N, C-alpha and C positions, 0 to 999 in steps of 0.2 A: 183865820182862826179855823177849826174843827169843824170837818163835818158833820153832820147828825148821828152817819154810820159811820167815822172815827170814832165820835164820841164812845159807843157802845160797844165797838172793839175793843176798843178800851176797857170798857166796864166787868167786858167777859174778862180777859186776862187781870182785871183789877177789882171786882165790885165794888163801890160803892152805894153804900145806904141809902140814899135820896132815891137813884134808879135802880134799885130795888127794889124797891114800896113802888115804887111806880110800874116798872114792868114784871114784879111778878107773879100777878093775877092773870096776867095775856097769856103767859107763859103756859100755864095751868090750862089757858083755853088752849092753848097750842096744842098743847099734849095730848088734854081727852079728844079731840081731833086727829091724831094721828092714831093714835090708840082704835077709836072708834076706826079708821076708814083702814088700818091693815086687817082688823077682826073681819071687812066685810069680804075682801079678799079673803081671808082663808077657812072661812066660813063657806067661801062659792057664792055669796051674793051680789058682791063682783066678782066679772071673769077675767082670770088670768091666761092668757095667748099660749101654750106650749108650740115647742117647734120640736122641727123633726131630727135637732142635734140636740148636741147636750149645752146648753145655756151657761157659763160661770159670769161672774155677777161679781163684780170689785169695787166696795164703794164704800162708803165710811158715815157715822152715824155725825160728821159736823158740817159747818158749815164752811164753807174756806178750807186752803190747802191741807191737806195730812201728807203728802209726799206720796200722793195715790198711782201718778202718772208713770212716775218711774217704775214704780212696783209694776205697772199694767205693762208695760213694754218689756220687763226684767221678765214677766211672766211669760207671756205670749213666746218668747225665745226661748225658753226653757220649752215649754209645750212644744212647740218646733223642734228642738231637740231629742226631744221626745218620739219624734214621728208623726206626731199629730198634725195637720193639716188644721188650721188656725184662721179665724176671723174674727172683726172689731166690729164694735157697732156702741155709737155715743152717739149724744144728745146733737155736738157740736156748738158749744156754749160759743156762742161771740160771732158767730158768722151772719152773714149779708143776706143770703141764700134762707128760701123756705121749704121745706117738704121734703122729704129724701133723696139721698143724694149717694148711689156708691161712686167713691171717691179712686181718682184717676192721679197717672204721675204728675199730670198736667195742672193741677188742679190748686187754686190759692186760698190763703188764710180765711178767706172773706168769703170764698166758697164750702171751702169744709172745715173752719174752727181750726184754732190753733194746734190744740190739745188733739188731734185725729189726724191732721195731713201731720204734725212730730213722732205718732206713732208711726203713723202707715210709711215715713221713709227711715226711721227707726229699727223695727221690723220686718218690711215687704208684705207686713201683710197684708190679705185682701179688708177693706174696711167701707162703714156705710152711717152715715149720718142720720138724724130723725128726730125729730121730737120725739113720736112715738119709736121704741125702740124698736116689738115690735115686726113696726113695719118697715123697719131699718133692715130685721137682720131676717125679711120675708126678700125684702129688691136683693139683699146680699147675697142669699141661698140662692134667687136665682140667676144670677153674675156667675156665681162658684159654688155651685151644686156638690163640687168636690170635696163641701169642707166637713171639718170631724167632730171639730167645737168652734164655736162662737164668746168671747168674751167680750161682756160689754163693760168702757169705763163708764165708771160711776151709775148710779139707776140702784142704787140698795132700798131706797123709798119708790120705785118704781115699780107697782108690782103688778101693773098690767102685762109682764112681758115671767108670762114663769121662767122658775131660774132650779138649776140642778144644784150647782152650787153656790153658797155665800161666803164671798170672804171678804171681812171688815178689816180697816185701815184705820189704826188708831194712833196716835200719836205717842210717841213716850213721854214729851212733857209735859202731858195732861195725866199720869199714872200718877196717880197717888192724893188728886187731887178733892178735897168735898166739896169744893163751891161751884163743878160744874150744873147748869142747868140747860133747861129745851129753851131753842128762841121765843123771844125775844130777849127777854134776861142773860142765856146763855147763850151759847154758841152750836147747841148740841141740837140735828134734826130730831132724835128721837132719844132717850134714856141709855146710858151706860147698858145696862140691864138688857137690855137689844141683844147686844154682843153673845148672851150666851145661845141663842137662835143661828146665830151662823155657824156652817161649818169650819171656818178657821178666821182666825184674827192675827195678824199683823201685825205688830208695834213695828211703827216708823221711826224709827233714829236711835233704836233699842239696841240694846247688847245683851244682855240676857230673859231668855225666853219663858226659865224658868220663875222666875223671878215677878214679873208682868205675868204671867198667867196667872201667880198667884195672889195678888193686888188685882186683880180683874176678878180676882173667882172664877179665874175657868181654867179645867182638867188642861194640864199642862202640853199633853199631845196635839190639843189644840190651836196652840201660839206660834205661830212663828217673829224673824225681827228683822227688820231690813236696813242697811247702811249707806249711804251715797258712796260712789266714788268717783273722783275726777278725771276724765277722760286728758287725751292732750290738747292743748286749742292749738283752733287752726281759726286762719284766714278764711270768712265767711265766700267771698271772691274766687277763692283756693285751695279747696276743702284737705288738700292735698300738703299746703304747707303749714307747717308747725309754730309756733310761737315761740321765739330765741327767747329768756331769761336777759341776752343782751343787750336789747331794743329797750328794755326799759331806763338806761341811762340817760338821763337830759331828755325825755320822752314824754311828751304831757299825755297822760292818762285819764278815762271815765270809765263810767261801767254804767249800762243802763238795764232794767226789768221791768217788764209787766205782769209778775208773777202775785201770788197768791200773799207769801212768803220774801218779801226779797233781801231780807238783810240775811238769808242763809244763802244765796248767791253771792252777796258780798261778798260771809264770810270764807266761801268755799273759794276764792280768788283770793282772800288773804293767806289760806292756806295753799296755795298755790304759789304762792311767792306774789301775789300782786295785788299792790296796793293804787287803787286807783287816785286820781285826786278829786276826783267829781264821780257821786254815783247821785243819780235818778231811779224813782221809785215811783213805776205808773200802777195806775190800776190794772188787778188782775185781768186779761185778756183782751188791754189796751187795743186800742188799732195804732201800727206803728210803722211810717214810713221814713223813710231815710231824711227829710225834713225834720222829724223830732228828733234824734240823732245830738248830745252835746258835740259840741266842738271840740277838736284833743283829735291827736296825731294817732291813738289809738282806741278805739272805745270796744268794750267787749258786754256779751249779752246773752243772754243765757238761750238752750235751742227755741224754746216755745217763743221767741221772738224772733229768733232765726228765720222761721219759715214765714215772717210777715215782709221780711227784707229780700225774700229770696228771688222774686222778679228781676230781672235786668231793665237799668245798669247797677247791680250791687255794690256798695261802696269801697272800696277798695281798703279802708283804715277799720275796715269790722272785724271784732274777733269773736269765736264762739268756745264760750268754757260746756263740754258735752260733762253731761253727770251722768252716771249709769246706778241703779238700783244694785244690791244683793242681797237676796233673803235667803234666810237660815234657819234651821237646816232646808234642807232644796226641796220648797214646794212644790213645785213642775213635777218633781220624778215623784213625790206622794203623790202629785193628782192622775197621772197619765193612766198608770192600769185602771183604776175606775172609770176614767173618762172613757177611754178605750170598748171599756165592757158597756157603757153608756151606748157612748156611740152606733155598736154593730148591734146589742139590742133594739135603737129607734130606728135604724135602717134597715135592720132584719123584720 
């Protein structure tokens, strides 16, 4: 039997009149509260903490996955390629430890959170986690005072941290939809009109920025799009060893994903020519141990789930499919000049 949150999430995609009548008034209350909270920060009645380096917030107006984390990784790598020493801050959702933590190479997902740890390993950028992003940023700067810019993974609605640049990620699947609504009647944290105040909008899974800009009512120059590309599948215990398609013959395979939209991962496997005999979808950020893996000769997992299994002993039958976001046009190159100027101004 579906759980209440599953019923509501299905309603977000395929609205049902009885639920709409029940939830619509609650969404108006949420909308009013969200508007008033943002206004209090904009008018200075609630304080936003400014940092001595530029802060770029990458977030979304949706509750749930929009493909944001691969975009953060791509943006951080792009800024690094532009010569900017870049750090990452995140809430660290799902971690067991509390407080602020500057991440280290030996940290576990339980200590750091799965997404921050994955970003650390993908980018090698200094990173810190904490429920209060401003505190996490101060701790990160204390440990790495030479940073030129901080990228906040999520936190578009975390107005206690002042930001110099806002980047909102919007899923291409929701372009043109007329039934989008705020929580709980819909899956939005803020109305679509909020995108107009962001500096840039990245349409994830899109291919035509100009068309997306027209549908969202935004200037074409502020809209970018991102696509995902599969990397080479590698063995978790020996990352240098890649998957050979010839292994599939007479091999019992399975796939597991603990992400917001697991079907996207399963489809990525199919696109790579891998059709697992069994698929297991876990809740986003779900804890994972080797005992939770399905029985199969080869089990394929996401990089986000791989960081949960990184502690020895690593199962020999686990393979990882890495995915990378490609942002077009090159947003990092677009930002570099502005960020270098801001960094010099703040440090000067």
